[in-house]
Structures are given as C-alpha cells and as structure tokens.
C-alpha positions as CSV (number, residue, x, y, z in Angstrom):
1,M,3.6,3.7,-14.6
2,E,6.8,4.2,-12.7
3,V,5.3,2.7,-9.6
4,V,4.8,-0.7,-11.2
5,K,8.4,-0.9,-12.4
6,K,9.3,-1.0,-8.7
7,I,7.5,-4.3,-8.2
8,P,9.5,-7.3,-9.2
9,V,7.9,-9.5,-11.8
10,D,8.3,-12.6,-9.6
11,K,6.1,-10.9,-6.9
12,R,3.4,-9.8,-9.3
13,E,1.7,-13.3,-9.6
14,N,0.9,-13.6,-5.9
15,L,0.0,-9.9,-5.6
16,M,-2.2,-10.2,-8.7
17,T,-4.3,-13.0,-7.0
18,S,-4.6,-10.9,-3.8
19,L,-5.6,-7.7,-5.7
20,I,-8.2,-9.6,-7.7
21,D,-9.6,-10.9,-4.4
22,I,-9.7,-7.4,-3.1
23,L,-11.7,-6.3,-6.1
24,L,-14.1,-9.2,-6.1
25,R,-14.8,-9.1,-2.4
26,S,-15.2,-5.4,-2.0
27,N,-18.4,-3.7,-0.9
28,N,-17.2,-0.7,-2.9
29,A,-17.2,-2.5,-6.2
30,T,-19.6,-0.1,-7.7
31,K,-16.8,2.6,-7.6
32,L,-15.1,0.6,-10.3
33,S,-16.1,1.8,-13.7
34,S,-17.2,-0.8,-16.2
35,S,-14.5,0.3,-18.7
36,T,-11.8,-0.4,-16.1
37,A,-13.3,-3.7,-15.2
38,N,-13.5,-4.7,-18.8
39,L,-9.9,-3.6,-19.4
40,I,-8.7,-5.7,-16.4
41,L,-10.7,-8.7,-17.7
42,H,-9.1,-8.2,-21.1
43,Y,-5.6,-8.3,-19.6
44,W,-6.5,-11.3,-17.6
45,Q,-8.0,-13.2,-20.5
46,H,-4.8,-12.5,-22.6
47,D,-2.5,-13.5,-19.7
48,E,-1.2,-10.0,-19.5
49,L,-2.3,-9.0,-16.0
50,T,1.3,-9.2,-14.7
51,S,2.6,-7.0,-17.5
52,D,3.4,-3.4,-16.6
53,E,0.2,-2.1,-18.2
54,G,-2.1,-4.8,-16.9
55,F,-0.7,-4.8,-13.4
56,Q,-0.8,-1.0,-13.2
57,K,-4.5,-1.0,-14.1
58,L,-5.2,-3.7,-11.5
59,L,-3.2,-2.0,-8.8
60,E,-4.9,1.4,-9.5
61,A,-8.4,-0.2,-9.4
62,A,-7.8,-2.0,-6.2
63,Y,-6.4,1.1,-4.6
64,A,-9.3,3.2,-5.9
65,I,-11.9,1.0,-4.2
66,E,-10.0,-0.4,-1.2
67,P,-7.0,1.8,-0.5
68,E,-6.4,0.5,3.1
69,Q,-6.4,-3.2,2.0
70,T,-4.3,-2.5,-1.0
71,T,-1.8,-0.5,1.1
72,E,-1.7,-3.3,3.7
73,L,-1.1,-5.9,1.0
74,L,1.8,-4.0,-0.4
75,N,3.4,-3.3,3.0
76,N,3.1,-7.0,3.9
77,A,4.9,-7.8,0.7
78,G,7.7,-5.5,1.6
79,L,6.7,-2.9,-1.0
80,N,6.3,0.1,1.4
81,D,7.7,2.5,-1.2
82,V,5.1,1.4,-3.7
83,A,2.3,1.8,-1.1
84,E,3.5,5.3,-0.3
85,E,3.8,6.3,-4.0
86,L,0.2,5.2,-4.6
87,K,-1.0,7.7,-1.9
88,K,0.4,10.6,-3.9
C-alpha cells in the first residue's frame, strides 16, 4: 500500500474518475474478478474510494486490466514514480 501513500489526496478524486472510466470502458473487463469488482463497488458506495485502501484496490484493478492506460494516466498526472512502482 506504500504506492498509494505517494498520491496526494487532492489528486485522488480526479484520478478516481479516470480509473473508473478505464475499468468500465475496457475490453478486458473479464480479467477483473467479481470479488474485486464488488469490493470496489463497496468502497464507492461508502464514499471510501479515495481512502488508502479503496484507492489501492481501484488502482490495482485498473492496472491489472489496462496497464498501459493506467500508466499513461499516472504519468500525465505527474506521478511517474507511482507508475514505475506499479510495474514491479
């Protein structure tokens, strides 16, 4: 969860919307397990998707199904170190 702590809370709201778009528009959505999808939905319904735990799960899910788009999003937000750390 260390990677999420590198993302300022004030940037998470905009990133959250973009990461959700990546998940919803992906042709690889079948790679996302139903338990992960349900957990993300739970965090979203309880307004906890920008919390460390919720955002970590969202970020991991987006990277798992669309690594290139997720990396590009993070790089465009000036979070190159976060994008590099996800690749590990």
